[in-house]
C-alpha positions in Angstrom: 18.7 338.3 25.4 17.6 336.0 22.5 14.9 333.6 23.7 13.2 332.4 20.5 14.2 331.4 16.9 11.5 331.2 14.3 8.9 330.9 17.1 10.7 328.1 19.0 12.1 328.6 22.5 15.9 328.8 22.8 17.2 327.5 26.1 20.8 328.7 25.8 23.6 330.0 23.5 24.6 326.5 22.5 21.0 325.7 21.4 20.9 329.0 19.4 24.2 328.2 17.7 23.1 324.7 16.7 19.7 325.9 15.4 21.2 328.7 13.3 23.8 326.4 11.9 20.9 324.4 10.3 19.9 327.4 8.3 21.4 328.4 4.9 23.4 331.7 4.5 21.1 334.3 3.1 18.0 332.8 4.7 15.9 335.2 6.8 15.1 334.1 10.4 13.0 335.5 13.1 14.6 336.1 16.5 12.5 336.8 19.7 14.5 338.9 22.1 14.0 340.6 25.4 15.4 344.1 25.6 15.1 345.9 28.9 12.4 343.4 29.8 10.3 344.1 26.7 9.8 341.3 24.2 10.7 342.2 20.6 10.9 340.4 17.3 13.7 340.9 14.7 14.1 339.6 11.2 17.7 338.9 10.4 19.6 337.3 7.5 21.9 334.4 8.3 25.5 335.2 7.3 28.3 332.9 6.2 30.7 331.5 8.7 34.3 332.8 8.4 37.2 331.0 10.0 39.1 333.1 12.6 41.4 335.5 10.9 39.2 335.8 7.8 37.9 339.2 6.9 34.2 339.3 8.1 33.0 342.7 7.0 32.6 343.2 3.3 33.5 346.6 1.9 30.4 348.4 0.5 28.0 345.9 2.0 26.4 348.6 4.2 27.2 346.7 7.3 28.8 348.6 10.1 32.3 347.5 11.0 31.7 348.8 14.5 29.4 345.9 15.4 30.2 343.4 18.1 31.3 339.8 17.4 30.6 337.5 20.3 32.0 334.0 20.8 28.9 332.5 19.1 29.7 334.4 15.9 26.7 336.7 16.2 27.4 340.3 15.1 25.1 343.2 16.0 25.2 346.9 15.7 24.2 349.3 18.5 20.4 348.9 18.7 20.1 352.5 19.8 21.3 353.7 16.4 17.9 352.8 14.9 19.3 350.1 12.7 19.6 346.3 13.2 21.9 344.2 11.1 22.5 340.5 11.0 
């Protein structure tokens, strides 16, 4: 669960979406998350919004095509793999 963005409390998914939309693609942001009840901090890079149907994964970018894309447009890889991507 994401509960902070750049040190500011995030109340819900809509607030997260609005806050991230104010950042520029390529900018690094800090997310505060709770994973299995343990608070963690992640640095992630803001990506570019792609309209539905547009190709999201870039070949050769190093990003895993097996990540999850939720309704808020957030993509993540399996955290147990030892990697975190934005």
